C-alpha positions as CSV (number, residue, x, y, z in Angstrom):
1,M,0.0,0.0,0.0
2,S,1.2,3.5,-0.8
3,F,1.0,6.3,1.7
4,N,0.4,9.8,0.5
5,S,-1.0,11.3,3.7
6,F,0.6,12.7,6.8
7,G,-0.8,13.8,10.2
8,R,-3.3,12.8,12.7
9,V,-5.8,15.6,13.4
10,F,-4.4,18.1,11.0
11,R,-3.8,15.9,8.0
12,F,-2.7,16.5,4.4
13,S,-2.5,14.3,1.3
14,T,-0.5,15.2,-1.8
15,W,-1.2,14.2,-5.4
16,G,0.2,14.5,-8.9
17,E,3.5,13.8,-10.7
18,S,6.4,16.0,-11.8
19,H,5.4,16.0,-15.4
20,G,1.6,15.6,-15.0
21,P,-0.7,18.5,-15.7
22,A,-0.7,19.6,-12.0
23,I,0.2,18.7,-8.5
24,G,-1.6,19.6,-5.3
25,A,-2.6,18.8,-1.7
26,V,-5.8,18.2,0.2
27,V,-5.7,19.6,3.8
28,D,-8.2,18.1,6.2
29,G,-8.8,18.8,9.9
30,C,-8.2,22.5,9.6
31,P,-10.2,24.5,12.2
32,P,-13.1,26.6,10.7
33,G,-13.1,30.4,10.7
34,L,-9.5,31.0,9.8
35,S,-8.8,33.8,7.2
36,L,-7.3,32.1,4.2
37,S,-6.6,33.1,0.6
38,E,-4.1,32.3,-2.1
39,T,-2.1,35.4,-1.0
40,D,-1.5,33.8,2.4
41,L,0.1,30.8,0.7
42,Q,2.0,32.2,-2.3
43,P,4.9,33.8,-0.4
44,W,6.0,30.4,0.9
45,L,5.8,28.8,-2.6
46,D,7.8,31.7,-4.0
47,K,10.6,30.9,-1.6
48,R,10.8,27.3,-2.9
49,R,10.1,28.2,-6.6
50,P,12.7,26.9,-9.1
51,G,14.7,29.0,-11.5
52,Q,15.4,32.0,-9.2
53,S,19.2,31.8,-9.5
54,R,21.9,29.8,-11.3
55,F,22.2,27.6,-8.2
56,T,18.9,25.9,-8.7
57,T,17.1,24.1,-11.5
58,Q,16.2,26.3,-14.4
59,R,12.8,24.8,-14.8
60,Q,10.5,27.8,-15.0
61,E,7.5,27.1,-12.9
62,P,5.4,30.0,-11.5
63,D,4.0,27.7,-8.8
64,Q,0.8,29.7,-8.6
65,V,-1.5,28.0,-6.1
66,R,-5.3,27.8,-6.4
67,I,-7.7,27.1,-3.6
68,L,-10.5,24.9,-5.0
69,S,-12.5,24.1,-1.9
70,G,-12.8,24.5,1.9
71,V,-12.9,28.3,1.9
72,Y,-16.0,30.5,1.8
73,D,-16.1,34.2,2.0
74,G,-12.4,34.2,2.8
75,R,-12.6,31.9,5.7
76,T,-12.0,28.2,6.2
77,T,-15.2,26.1,6.6
78,G,-13.7,23.1,8.4
79,T,-14.1,21.0,5.3
80,P,-11.2,19.6,3.1
81,I,-9.1,22.4,1.6
82,A,-8.0,21.4,-2.0
83,L,-4.9,23.2,-3.3
84,Q,-3.7,23.0,-6.9
85,I,-0.5,24.0,-8.6
86,E,-0.2,23.7,-12.4
87,N,2.9,22.3,-14.1
88,V,3.7,24.5,-17.1
89,D,7.4,23.8,-18.0
90,Q,7.8,20.1,-18.3
91,R,10.4,18.6,-20.7
92,S,9.6,14.9,-20.7
93,K,12.0,14.3,-23.7
94,D,14.9,14.8,-21.3
95,Y,14.0,11.5,-19.7
96,S,13.9,9.2,-22.7
97,E,17.1,7.5,-21.6
98,V,15.9,7.2,-18.0
99,A,13.0,5.0,-19.1
100,A,15.4,2.3,-20.2
101,K,18.2,2.7,-17.6
102,Y,18.2,3.2,-13.8
103,R,19.8,6.3,-12.3
104,P,22.0,5.4,-9.4
105,G,20.9,7.3,-6.2
106,H,17.4,7.7,-7.5
107,A,14.3,5.8,-6.8
108,D,14.1,4.3,-10.4
109,Y,15.2,0.7,-9.5
110,A,13.4,0.7,-6.2
111,Y,10.1,1.8,-7.8
112,D,10.4,-0.9,-10.5
113,A,11.2,-3.5,-7.8
114,K,8.0,-2.5,-5.9
115,Y,5.5,-1.8,-8.6
116,G,6.9,-3.3,-11.8
117,F,6.1,0.0,-13.5
118,R,7.1,3.6,-13.1
119,D,6.7,7.1,-14.5
120,P,10.3,8.0,-15.7
121,R,9.4,11.6,-16.5
122,G,11.3,13.7,-14.0
123,G,11.0,10.9,-11.4
124,G,7.2,11.0,-11.5
125,R,5.9,10.8,-7.9
126,S,9.4,10.5,-6.4
127,S,10.4,13.9,-7.8
128,A,11.2,16.8,-5.5
129,R,8.5,18.6,-7.5
130,E,6.0,17.0,-5.1
131,T,7.4,19.2,-2.2
132,A,5.7,22.3,-3.7
133,S,2.4,20.7,-2.5
134,R,3.8,20.3,1.0
135,V,4.8,24.0,1.0
136,A,1.3,25.0,0.1
137,A,-0.2,22.8,2.8
138,G,2.4,24.2,5.2
139,G,1.1,27.7,4.5
140,V,-2.3,26.6,5.8
141,A,-0.7,25.0,8.9
142,R,1.0,28.3,9.8
143,L,-2.4,29.8,10.2
144,V,-3.2,27.3,12.9
145,I,-0.1,28.2,14.9
146,P,0.2,32.0,14.7
147,E,2.1,32.1,18.0
148,V,5.0,30.1,16.4
149,R,7.8,31.5,14.1
150,V,9.3,28.8,11.9
151,R,12.7,29.6,10.2
152,A,15.0,27.3,8.2
153,Y,18.4,28.1,6.8
154,L,21.5,26.3,5.5
155,V,24.3,25.8,7.9
156,E,26.6,23.7,5.7
157,L,27.0,23.2,2.0
158,G,29.6,21.0,0.3
159,G,31.3,20.4,3.6
160,I,31.7,24.1,4.3
161,A,30.0,25.1,7.5
162,I,28.9,28.6,8.6
163,D,30.6,30.5,11.4
164,R,27.9,30.8,14.0
165,S,29.6,33.9,15.5
166,R,28.5,35.7,12.3
167,F,24.9,34.4,12.4
168,D,22.6,37.1,11.0
169,D,18.9,36.3,10.7
170,A,18.3,39.1,8.3
171,E,21.0,37.7,6.0
172,I,18.9,34.6,5.3
173,D,16.7,36.4,2.9
174,R,19.5,38.3,1.2
175,N,21.2,35.5,-0.6
176,P,20.1,32.5,-2.8
177,F,21.3,29.9,-0.2
178,F,19.2,30.9,2.8
179,C,22.5,31.4,4.5
180,P,22.7,33.4,7.8
181,D,26.5,34.0,7.3
182,A,27.3,36.4,4.4
183,E,31.0,35.4,4.2
184,T,30.2,31.7,4.0
185,A,27.6,32.3,1.4
186,K,30.4,33.7,-0.9
187,A,32.4,30.5,-0.3
188,W,29.4,28.4,-1.2
189,E,28.9,30.3,-4.4
190,Q,32.4,29.4,-5.5
191,A,32.1,25.7,-4.5
192,L,28.7,25.3,-6.1
193,D,29.8,27.0,-9.3
194,A,32.8,24.6,-9.5
195,A,30.6,21.5,-8.9
196,R,28.0,22.7,-11.5
197,K,30.6,23.4,-14.2
198,S,32.2,19.9,-13.6
199,G,28.8,18.2,-14.0
200,S,28.6,17.2,-10.3
201,S,26.6,18.2,-7.3
202,L,27.0,19.0,-3.5
203,G,25.1,18.0,-0.3
204,A,24.0,20.3,2.4
205,V,22.7,20.6,6.0
206,V,19.6,22.5,6.8
207,E,18.7,23.7,10.2
208,C,15.1,24.5,11.1
209,S,14.0,26.2,14.3
210,A,10.6,27.1,15.8
211,S,10.2,29.7,18.4
212,G,7.1,30.4,20.5
213,V,6.1,26.8,20.9
214,P,4.6,26.5,24.4
215,A,5.5,23.7,26.8
216,G,3.3,20.7,26.6
217,W,2.9,19.8,22.9
218,G,3.6,16.2,22.1
219,A,3.2,12.9,23.9
220,P,5.3,10.5,25.9
221,L,5.4,7.5,23.6
222,Y,3.9,7.0,20.1
223,A,3.3,10.6,19.2
224,K,6.5,12.1,20.5
225,L,7.1,15.5,19.1
226,D,10.6,14.6,18.1
227,S,9.6,11.3,16.5
228,E,6.9,13.1,14.5
229,L,9.4,15.7,13.4
230,A,12.0,13.1,12.5
231,A,9.4,11.2,10.3
232,A,8.3,14.4,8.7
233,M,11.8,15.6,7.9
234,M,12.9,12.1,6.7
235,S,10.1,12.1,4.2
236,I,11.7,15.0,2.3
237,N,13.5,14.0,-0.9
238,A,17.3,13.4,-0.5
239,V,17.2,13.6,3.3
240,K,19.5,11.0,4.8
241,G,19.9,12.1,8.4
242,V,17.9,14.0,11.1
243,E,19.1,15.5,14.3
244,I,17.1,17.0,17.2
245,G,19.0,19.5,19.3
246,D,22.6,18.4,19.6
247,G,21.7,15.1,17.9
248,F,24.7,12.8,17.5
249,G,26.8,15.5,19.3
250,A,25.0,14.6,22.5
251,A,26.7,11.2,22.5
252,R,30.0,12.9,23.0
253,L,29.0,14.9,26.1
254,R,29.0,13.9,29.7
255,G,25.7,13.9,31.6
256,E,26.3,17.1,33.4
257,E,27.2,18.8,30.1
258,N,24.1,17.5,28.3
259,A,21.6,18.3,31.0
260,D,19.7,21.5,30.2
261,A,19.8,23.1,33.6
262,M,16.8,25.1,34.9
263,R,16.6,28.1,37.0
264,P,13.6,30.1,38.2
265,G,12.1,32.4,35.7
266,E,9.3,35.0,35.5
267,R,7.1,32.7,33.4
268,G,8.2,29.2,34.3
269,P,11.7,27.8,34.2
270,R,14.7,29.5,32.6
271,F,16.9,27.0,30.8
272,T,20.7,27.6,30.7
273,S,21.1,25.6,27.5
274,N,19.1,23.8,24.8
275,H,21.0,20.5,24.0
276,A,17.7,18.7,23.8
277,G,16.4,20.9,21.0
278,G,13.3,22.1,22.9
279,I,11.9,18.6,23.5
280,A,12.1,16.3,26.6
281,G,10.3,13.0,26.9
282,G,8.6,13.7,23.5
283,I,7.0,16.9,24.8
284,S,7.9,20.5,24.1
285,T,9.7,22.4,26.9
286,G,8.9,25.9,25.8
287,Q,12.4,26.4,24.3
288,D,13.1,26.7,20.6
289,I,12.5,23.5,18.7
290,V,15.7,22.8,16.7
291,V,16.0,20.2,13.9
292,R,18.8,19.6,11.4
293,I,18.6,17.6,8.3
294,A,21.4,16.2,6.1
295,L,20.7,16.1,2.3
296,K,22.8,14.0,0.0
297,P,24.3,15.5,-3.2
298,T,21.8,15.6,-6.1
299,S,21.8,12.2,-7.9
300,S,21.0,13.8,-11.3
301,I,24.4,14.7,-12.6
302,L,26.2,15.1,-16.0
303,T,29.1,12.9,-14.8
304,P,28.7,9.4,-16.4
305,V,27.8,6.8,-13.7
306,P,27.9,3.0,-14.1
307,T,24.4,1.4,-13.9
308,I,22.2,-1.3,-15.4
309,D,19.2,-1.2,-17.7
310,R,15.8,-2.8,-17.1
311,A,17.0,-6.0,-18.6
312,G,19.8,-6.2,-16.0
313,E,22.6,-5.5,-18.5
314,A,25.6,-3.3,-17.7
315,A,25.2,0.3,-18.9
316,E,26.3,3.9,-18.2
317,I,24.0,6.9,-17.7
318,V,24.3,10.7,-17.8
319,T,21.3,12.4,-16.4
320,K,20.3,15.2,-18.8
321,G,17.8,18.0,-18.2
322,R,17.5,20.7,-15.6
323,H,18.4,19.8,-12.1
324,D,19.5,21.4,-8.8
325,P,23.2,21.2,-8.3
326,C,22.4,21.2,-4.5
327,V,18.9,20.1,-3.5
328,G,19.6,21.4,0.0
329,I,19.0,25.0,-1.0
330,R,15.3,24.6,-1.9
331,A,14.8,22.1,0.9
332,A,14.9,25.0,3.4
333,P,11.3,26.1,2.6
334,V,10.2,22.5,2.6
335,A,11.7,21.9,6.0
336,E,9.8,24.9,7.3
337,A,6.5,23.5,5.9
338,M,7.0,20.1,7.5
339,M,7.8,21.7,10.8
340,A,4.7,23.9,10.6
341,L,2.5,20.9,9.6
342,V,3.8,18.8,12.5
343,L,3.3,21.6,15.0
344,A,-0.2,22.4,13.8
345,D,-1.1,18.7,14.2
346,Q,0.4,18.6,17.7
347,K,-1.3,21.7,18.8
348,L,-4.7,20.3,17.9
349,L,-3.8,16.9,19.4
350,H,-2.9,18.7,22.7
351,R,-6.1,20.7,22.6
352,A,-8.2,17.5,22.0
353,Q,-6.7,15.8,25.1
354,C,-6.0,18.6,27.5
355,G,-8.4,21.4,26.3
356,G,-7.5,25.1,26.1
């Protein structure tokens, strides 16, 4: 069975393929009475939209979202909200070779092994094009959690990490990398230009934080806030690792170093550190939620790679077409969307059990 839906109370399902006529999402469980229009969603899609710099795919998609249902007189009705984004710049001919050969690092072989059939045009359902639907659904989720600010940015690209002493939130929106460190952004530009010109690609690490989350969202066992976030982030194309808080770094600390000590504060405890990433026992602590995701280098590259064809014979493939030399760049808005979707769901779950 295929799973195309995510969430418990606040749920969304995505539909469509990379080279089909359109893609979209259906959001269910959204509370009624929220003000919603296309203009509330479009800014988030514009952040993810391709073709905005030489560092992303040159596929020209306006990513204009349409609300088809679930809204009346500018407010949500409590019924399913259908969202549609048309595909207008497909080049299916670029994938003629992919129909006969498997691209290493892609889902081509795995899809054939599971279904015995696949859509080779741009990866079909496994394409990162699907994430535009998530960003649209995430725009709806943000309306459910107005008290929360979600922010994602790159902290590493091609093995070059930012200098956190130069972290500038305002800088994130000033460069094409969603980079909070202007000097490191310049180094990334050179590294990515070199990789792109050589027909290769680079990986990246994206950090996503949420401030304003109150203490108490989540659950002790099977709906842990951190496990829900890990599943959401791991579902993003090309993500191969997820960290909450210090993540694997916590394994290198001693107990007294890792403990987030508490002192009395004016509105509850004041924490002296946030190694846990704002979550303890699967429940939010009131600190910033911090998640990092590791994205592999783009598998669609111009460098020839050994592979096999559908008959199992040895072959070689070069992936032509328009592709991101670093998928991590446009993954930042997607990470924000998935964070918002999880938090909206957890807020409604908390309200269902505890009231308020």
